[in-house]
C-alpha positions as a Markdown table, in Angstrom:
| # | Residue | x | y | z |
|---|---|---|---|---|
| 1 | Unk | 0.0 | 0.0 | 0.0 |
| 2 | Unk | 1.2 | 3.5 | -0.9 |
| 3 | Unk | 1.5 | 6.0 | 1.9 |
| 4 | Unk | 0.8 | 9.7 | 1.5 |
| 5 | Unk | 4.2 | 10.7 | 3.0 |
| 6 | Unk | 6.0 | 8.4 | 0.5 |
| 7 | Unk | 5.9 | 11.1 | -2.1 |
| 8 | Unk | 6.4 | 14.9 | -2.2 |
| 9 | Unk | 3.6 | 17.3 | -2.8 |
| 10 | Unk | 5.0 | 18.0 | -6.3 |
| 11 | Unk | 4.9 | 14.2 | -7.1 |
| 12 | Unk | 1.2 | 14.0 | -5.9 |
| 13 | Unk | 0.4 | 17.1 | -7.9 |
| 14 | Unk | 1.8 | 15.6 | -11.1 |
| 15 | Unk | -0.1 | 12.4 | -10.6 |
| 16 | Unk | -3.3 | 14.4 | -9.9 |
| 17 | Unk | -2.8 | 16.4 | -13.1 |
| 18 | Unk | -2.3 | 13.3 | -15.1 |
| 19 | Unk | -5.5 | 11.8 | -13.7 |
| 20 | Unk | -7.4 | 15.0 | -14.7 |
| 21 | Unk | -5.9 | 15.2 | -18.2 |
| 22 | Unk | -5.7 | 11.6 | -19.3 |
| 23 | Unk | -9.1 | 10.7 | -20.7 |
| 24 | Unk | -8.3 | 7.0 | -20.7 |
| 25 | Unk | -8.1 | 6.8 | -16.9 |
| 26 | Unk | -11.6 | 5.8 | -15.8 |
| 27 | Unk | -11.0 | 5.0 | -12.1 |
| 28 | Unk | -11.4 | 7.3 | -9.1 |
| 29 | Unk | -8.5 | 9.5 | -8.1 |
| 30 | Unk | -8.1 | 7.5 | -4.9 |
| 31 | Unk | -7.9 | 4.3 | -6.9 |
| 32 | Unk | -5.5 | 5.9 | -9.4 |
| 33 | Unk | -3.2 | 7.0 | -6.6 |
| 34 | Unk | -3.4 | 3.7 | -4.9 |
| 35 | Unk | -4.2 | 5.1 | -1.5 |
| 36 | Unk | -6.5 | 3.5 | 1.1 |
| 37 | Unk | -9.2 | 5.6 | 2.8 |
| 38 | Unk | -6.9 | 7.0 | 5.6 |
| 39 | Unk | -4.0 | 7.8 | 3.3 |
| 40 | Unk | -6.4 | 9.4 | 0.8 |
| 41 | Unk | -7.8 | 11.7 | 3.6 |
| 42 | Unk | -4.2 | 12.6 | 4.4 |
| 43 | Unk | -3.7 | 13.5 | 0.8 |
| 44 | Unk | -6.9 | 15.4 | 0.3 |
| 45 | Unk | -6.6 | 17.4 | 3.5 |
| 46 | Unk | -2.8 | 17.8 | 3.5 |
| 47 | Unk | -2.3 | 16.0 | 6.8 |
| 48 | Unk | 1.5 | 15.5 | 6.9 |
| 49 | Unk | 2.0 | 14.6 | 10.5 |
| 50 | Unk | 4.1 | 11.3 | 10.5 |
| 51 | Unk | 2.9 | 10.2 | 13.9 |
| 52 | Unk | -0.9 | 10.9 | 13.6 |
| 53 | Unk | -3.2 | 8.0 | 14.3 |
| 54 | Unk | -5.9 | 6.8 | 12.0 |
| 55 | Unk | -8.5 | 8.0 | 14.5 |
| 56 | Unk | -6.9 | 11.4 | 14.6 |
| 57 | Unk | -6.9 | 11.6 | 10.8 |
| 58 | Unk | -10.6 | 10.8 | 10.7 |
| 59 | Unk | -11.3 | 13.4 | 13.4 |
| 60 | Unk | -9.2 | 16.1 | 11.8 |
| 61 | Unk | -10.6 | 15.6 | 8.3 |
| 62 | Unk | -14.1 | 15.5 | 9.7 |
| 63 | Unk | -13.5 | 18.9 | 11.5 |
| 64 | Unk | -12.3 | 20.4 | 8.2 |
| 65 | Unk | -15.3 | 19.0 | 6.3 |
| 66 | Unk | -17.7 | 20.3 | 9.0 |
| 67 | Unk | -16.1 | 23.8 | 8.8 |
| 68 | Unk | -16.4 | 23.8 | 5.0 |
| 69 | Unk | -20.0 | 22.7 | 5.0 |
| 70 | Unk | -20.9 | 25.3 | 7.6 |
| 71 | Unk | -19.2 | 28.2 | 5.7 |
| 72 | Unk | -20.3 | 27.2 | 2.2 |
| 73 | Unk | -23.8 | 25.7 | 2.8 |
| 74 | Unk | -25.3 | 26.3 | 6.2 |
| 75 | Unk | -24.3 | 30.0 | 6.8 |
| 76 | Unk | -25.5 | 31.2 | 3.3 |
| 77 | Unk | -28.8 | 29.3 | 3.8 |
| 78 | Unk | -29.3 | 30.8 | 7.2 |
| 79 | Unk | -28.6 | 34.3 | 5.8 |
| 80 | Unk | -31.1 | 33.6 | 3.0 |
| 81 | Unk | -33.7 | 32.4 | 5.5 |
| 82 | Unk | -33.2 | 35.6 | 7.6 |
| 83 | Unk | -33.7 | 37.8 | 4.5 |
| 84 | Unk | -36.9 | 36.0 | 3.7 |
| 85 | Unk | -38.2 | 36.4 | 7.3 |
| 86 | Unk | -37.3 | 40.2 | 7.3 |
| 87 | Unk | -39.5 | 40.8 | 4.2 |
């Protein structure tokens, strides 16, 4: 199994670009990179702590996702709802 920290960020970027550009590649990015779920989360969220546990990776990535969803989905909808109520 490939580990996220086995390659440099530039190497991962080149592989990602190839996946995006090569129309013959039909698998998911995770499959193309050969990363399991934990290593893929490290890749996606840039978690480069060598000593982080799998549980901590899951918790840290979940916190990031929760923050993104809050900022990009929930807060705008709340604002939209408040504007409707004020009318």
